[in-house]
N, C-alpha and C positions, 0 to 999 in steps of 0.2 A: 504493500500500500504506500509506504512512505516514498520509495524511489519513484513510483509512478506519479504520485501527486506532486512531488517536488519538481520532477523533470517537466511535467505538463504545465505547471504554474510558470516555470521559467520560460518555457517556449511561448506560451500565450502572452505573457507580460512583455517579453522581448519583441514579439511581432507587433504588438500595439505600440510599443515605444518606437520601433523602427518605421512602421508603415502608417501609423495614425498619429504621429507627433505626440506620443504619450497621452493620448486622449481617447476615452471610450467612444466609439462611433455612435451614431444615432440608433435608438432602440428600434428593433424590427421583430416581426414574428419569427419563431424558430423555423429554420430551413434545413437543419442538419440531422433530423431524425431523433431528436431527444423529446420524449414525452414526459413532461414534468409531472403531470398528474399520476401517471403509471409509476414513475420512479419513486415519487413520494409515498404512494399507497403501499408499494412493496417494502420500502425502507421503514415506514412506520409500523407495518405489520411485523417486521423482523424485530424492531426495537421493543415494541410492546410485548412481544413474547420472549424477550431476553435472548434472541438468536443473533447475537452480535456478529457472529461470523457471516450471517446472511446480510446484515446491514453493511458490513465491510465489503462483501461481494457486490452489493449494489453500487457502491462507490467505485470499486475496481472496474465494474462494467462500464460506468460512465467514463472513467479514465481511458479505457480501451476504445470506446466509441470516439472520444475526442482525438486520441492519438491517431486512430484510423482516418478520421476526417482530415486531419492535418496532413497525413501521409498521402492521401488520395488527392486532395485539393491543391497541395503544394502552393500555399499562399505566396511564398517568396518568389516563385516563378511567375505567378499571376501579376504580382506587383511590378516585377522587372519588365513584364510585357505591357505595362501601363493599364492593367485592368483594375477596376475598383473592387477592393476586397473588404470594404467596410462592413457589409452584411455578414460575411464570414467571421470577421473579427468580433463583431458584437455577439454573434451566436456563441463563439468560443468563450468570450469573457462572461457572458450571462450563465453559460453552463458551468464555468468555473465558480461562479457565485453559488449556484445550487450545490455543487460538490463541496465547497467550503462550509456551507450551512449544514449539510448532512454530516460533515466530519467534525463539527463542533463538539459533540459529546464523546468522540473517540480520540481525537487529537486536537484538543482545544487551542493550545498555543499556536500550532501550525495553521489551523483553520482561521484564527483571528489574523495572523500575518497575511494570509492569502487575501482575506477581505480587505485588509488595510492596503495591500499592494494594488488592488483593483479599485480602490477608492470607495468602497461600499461601507456605509455605516448602517448597522442593523437598527431598524426602527421598532420592530416587533420580533417576538420569537414565536415559534409555532407555525401554524398553517398560513399565516399571512406572508411568511418568507418563501412559501412554496409556489408562488405565482410567477409565471414567466414575465420578464421585462422590468424587473425592479431595479436593475443596475442602471443608474441614471446616465443618460447620454452626456457627453462632453465632460465627464469626470476625469480628472488627471490621475494617471496611474503612477505608482512609485515603485520601481524595482527595488526589492529588498535583498537582504542577505539570503544565503542558501537556507532553505527551510529545514533541512535535515543534514547534519554533518555526517560524513561517512565515518564509520567506526573502523579503527585500525587495531589490529592485534599487536600486542606487545609481547615480545619473547622474554621469558624470565631466565636468568642465568643461575 
């Protein structure tokens, strides 16, 4: 979970920084196959029944979806070709917001850092956070430190 979330966050924030002048693009409907209602109903069902592994699996599936979209769409190539990638960037950033909100009970420190990086201030907790499009347009993003430091093994003599 941590490697996937950390790498994905870095990729999305870096793309917004590079291709959208560090500003969240205009809010748009979801176009990348993420069903917020389904995601949250499955996530809540898992959390309410204390199946934390299933809740983490939901987050992992979202990470995989977003990684797949980035790999397929190649936004860096589209931008280089002069295409407008703002719709894609908003979709990725808004999905990252959903991911971070879902991760709050599991990895709270990292989830708060993600929300801070994408310029999102939580207004409510619970179901109100589960609606698509709450990431405000034209919010400045702030690339932060690495979310998860790599563990290194130390040899003892």
